[in-house]
N, C-alpha and C positions, 0 to 999 in steps of 0.2 A: 941680532937680526937672524931669522931663520933662513934656510936655503930657499924656501918657496918665496918668502918676502923679498929676498935678494933678486930672485929671478924676475918677479913682478916689477920691482923697482927698475931693473935694467931695461925691461920692455917698455915701461912707461916713459923712461927718459930718452928712449930712442928717437932720433930725428924723424923716423917713419911715422910717428904718431902725432906730430905737431900739427898736421893738417888732416882733418877728418874727411874721409872719402866714403862714398856709398859702397857697401859690400854686396849689394844685390840680393840680400837674403829675404825670402818670403816667410810669413805674410807681411812683415815690415822690415825695413832696412835697419840692422842693428846699430850701425854707426850713427844714422840719422836720429834714431830713438835716443841714443846716448847723448848726442849733441843737442837734442830737443829742437830739431829743425824739420821742415816739411820735406819729405823725400819725393822728388819728381822723377827719379831715374828708374824706379821699379817697373813702371808700366811700359818702359821702352826696351828693357833688357831682360834676357833670360835669367832665371834664378841660379844660385850657385850649384844646386843639384842638377838642373838642366844642363849647365855648362860642363859638369863632371861627366854626364852621359855623352855629350858631344866629344869631350876629350877622349873618352874610351873608344869612340868610333873613329878617332883620328881626324875630326872635322874642324878642330879649332886649335890654335896655338895657345897653350896654357902657361907659357913662361911668365912668371910673376913680374910686375913692374918693379923697377929698381927703387922706386920711391916708397915701396911698402915692405913690411917685414914678413918674410916667409916663416913657416914653421921651423925650418932648419936654421935660418938666420938671414941676414941681408946678403943678397948676391953681390959678389965682388965683380968689378968690371973686368972683362976679359976672361971670365970663368968659362970652363969647357962645358957647354950645355949638354954634351953627350956623356958626361961623367956619371957614374952611378948615383952620386948624391944629387946632382941636378935633376936626373930623371925621377928620383924619389920626391924632390920638391914639387914637381909638376903635378903630383897626385893629390895635393892638399891645397885648400884655400889659404888666404893670408890670416894670420892671427890679428884680432882686433880687440877693442876694449871689452866687448861682451865676452870674448873667450877668456880674457884675463879675469873678468869677474867670475866666470865659471870655475877657473882654476883655483881662485881664492875660495870659492864656496866648497870645492872638493877638499882643499887643504885645511879648512877650518870647521867644516860641518860634516860633509858626506863621508869622509874617511872613517869617522868614528862609528858609522853604522855597519861597517864591514865585519867587525869583531868586537867583543867586549874586553878582550885581553890587551893590556897596554903595549906589550912588545909588538903584537901584530898590528895594532893601530898605528904605531910609529912607522912600520913598514909601508902601510897604505898611505900614510900622510906624506912621508918624505922620500923614502927609497923608491917607491913606485914612480913618483914624479921625476926623480933623477934618471931612472931607466927610460921613462917616456920621452925625455928630452933627446935621447939618442935613437928612439924608435917612434916616429910620428904616428903610426897606426895606433899605438898604445895611448899616446897623448890625446888623440881625438876621441878615443873611447872613454877616457877619463872625463873629458869635457862633455861627452854625450851623457854619461851617467850623472854628472853634476846637473846638467840641464833637466834631465828626467826627474831627479830628486826635487829640484825647484818647482817643476810642473806639478809634482804630486803634493808637495807641502805648501805651495802658495797658489791657492785656487784662482786668485785674480790674474795670475800670469800663466795659467795652465796652457792655453792655446799657443802662446808665443814660445814657451820653453819646450813644449812637446814638439813643435816644428823644428826648433833648434836641435833637440835630441835626435830626431830622425835624420836630419841632414848631416850632423856630425858623425853619427853611426855609419852612414853611407860612405863617407870619406874614410873612416876607420876600416871598414870592411874592404874597400877597394885597396887600401894600402896593405892590409893583412893578406889578401889574396895573392899579392905579388911575392910574399915571403913564406907562405904556408908550406910550400913544397921544398923549401930550402932551410929547414930547421938545423941549426948547428949551435956550437958552444956560445957564439956571440949573441944569439937572439933567442935562445930557448927560454930564458927568464922572462923576457918581454912577451913572448908568445903565451907562456903560462899565465901571466898576469892578464893579458888581453882576453884569453879564453875564459878565465874566471869572471872578468867583468862583463863580457858579452853575455854569459849565461844569466847573470844577475839582471842585466838590461832587459833581456827578453822576458824574464819572469816579472819584472817591474812594470813593463809597458802594458798598461791596461787596455790601450787602444787596440792591441792585437787580438784581444779576446772579446771585445765589445760586439754584441749582436750575434754571436755565434750560436748555432744549435748544439745539441749535446754531442753529436758525432764530430762536428767541426771543432768543438772545444777540446775534446779528447785528442784530436789530431794536433791541436796547438800545444797541449801538454806533452805529447810525444816529441814534438820538435824541441821544446824546452829541455827535455831529458836528453835528447840527442846532442844539443849544444853543450850541456854540462859534461856529457861523456866524451865530447871532443877534446876536453882537457887531457884526458888519459891517452886517447889515441894520437893526438898531435905531439905531445911532449913527454908525458909521464912515462910512457912505455920505454922510451929510449934515453931520456935525458934527466930522469929523476935524480940520480946521484949528483949531477951538476947543479941542479936546483937546490938540493939539500945542503950543498956546500957554498951556495951563493949568498949574497947580501940579504936575500929574502927567506933564509932558512927558518926563521921563527914561524913562517906560515906553514911549514911542513911538519912542525912538531905538535904533538898532542900533550898539552901542559896539564891535563887533568888525568885522573886515574882511568886507565884503559879498561873498559868493562870486558868481562870474559863470560863465556857460557857457564851456566844457564841464564845469565843476565838477570840476576836477582833485582827485584824492585819494579820490573815492568808490569803493566796491568795484566791481570789474568785474562781479560777479554782479548788482549793482543795475542796471547799464546794459543788461542783457538784457531789461529791461522794454520798451526801444525795439523790440526784435525781436518781442516779443509783440504790440505794436500794429501793426507792419508786416505780420505774418502773418495778422492777423485781417481778415476782410471787414467793413468798417465803413462806415456812412454818413458823409458829410463832417462833419456836426455832431458825431457821436460820436467820430470820429477826432481832431478838434480838442480836444474835451473831454478825451480821454485824454492827448493830448500835453501839454496844460496841466497836468493833474494830475501826470503823471510829471515834468515839468520842475520844478514846485514841490516835489515829493518829493526830487528830486536836490538842490535848493537846501537843503532841510532836512537831508539826509544830510551835506552839506558844512558847513553852519554849526554843526551840533551834533556833528560829527566822529563819526558813527555808522558802524560799531559799535565803533570803537576806544575811545571815551570812555564811561564810565558816569556818569550824572548823578544827583544826589540832590535837585534842585529841579525846579520845574515849568517852567523857562524853555524856550521854543520849542515846547512840545507843542501849542499852539493855532495855530501859524503856518500849518501845512498846511491844516487844515480851513477856516480863514478865507479862504484864497486859492482854494479849489476853485470851478470853474465850476458853475453850476446844472445843466447838462446831465450832468455826471459824477454828481451826486447822484441824478438821475433814473435813470441806468444802474445805480447802486449799489442803489437801491430795487427795481429790476427783477431784482436778483441776477445781473446779467450776469457771466460768469466773469472776463472781463478786468478789470472794475471791482473785483471781489472780490480778485483777485490783487494789483492795485495797493494795495488796502486792507491786504492782508497785509504788504506791505513797510512800510507805515506802522506795522504791528504791531512790526516790527523796531526802528523808532525808539522806540516806547513801551517796548520791552524794554530799551533802553539807559537808560531812566529808571526801571528797576525798584527802585532804591534810594530813589526819591522816594516818600514815604508815600502820596501821592494816586494813584500809578500802580501800584506793586506788580507783580503778575503779569498785569496787563491786556494787555500786549503779547503774552505767550506764549499767553494764552487766545484772543486775537483771531486769531493765526496758526493755532492749532489748529482754531478754528471754521471758518475759511475752508478749510483743508485738508480738513475733514470735509464741507463743503458742496459743493465743486466735484467734477466727475466725474474719473475716473482719467486721462483724456486731458490734463487741465489741471494735474495735480499735478507734472509735471516743472518747472513754473515756480515751484513752492513748495519745491523741495528745499533751496535756500539758506536761506530764512527758517526752515524747520524745523530745519536744521542749527544755525543761530544760537541758537535758543531751547533746543535740546536740549544744546548744548555748555555752556550756563550753568545 
């Protein structure tokens, strides 16, 4: 029996689950759906998310009932409610049958979409879950990702699991906010994993980009890049050696040949970005920022074999944003044409990951948005990216 199966078995056999109780989840109560009974409680009580907002304002006592199982475990009688663990418990709702189903989905399906490499898949499948059992904010983000995956891959349950994903991510973020400023050896691995999953979540959540205009869509993409870069700022900068020596160290290793300049094999059209930088009249700091961004993009094209290979996992998609210099992000936020054009070429990389459930048509949408944003003079640099997405 695997570790995850053992965890699920322990939860199922708990006395806390012998009696199904309404969990107040919108749009439908999860436990009542699971038990196939009519839910009458929903119209009378606030949702789990509404209650979390009330808790954050100090307007409600969120101590979990003793008859139900909390994310940390069942509360013992006489426990000190002022203890750190008890305070942490109060930030999260109770685990229920739907949550166990999502954990099972993560450990049997979703984990495999994070990387094609077996040793990394094992980390996402088992080690990450073990870490999450000690850090609830990570556990709830795992559940949120699993819910979003089901919403994406199962159209008939899209609305239900999209709602679940949003609520679970809200709880995860609330828990993460309480430890973000207190990174140390005990939680740096959990925070690294959480930040990585959060970035995937934002990329995969199509509802965030639905109905946006060109400018708003680019703002959305900038937020995605900012979240991905938060991995570096929050943990990599100070705790990378600890992560490299931890149980998740296979995630930090590059198991394929490390491409080196001049990055042989990348498309000749991609190399034209160098001429874009040369032809632009730039300040020295901007010039260096662009050169670094383009060099790291060439590296990504080489290691991911873009556009020759089509990928169906999330491997490598975060590598470029994490390595970007801060000055390039400033130029991107200013909507500098050169910065946007470089970003469009990253869209070509994302397009090579269109078979990955978390990416889908994000690459094509990004290239089209940049093409619509820049003036006619600059569009000659976007002919190749447009050709790539239109040919597929």
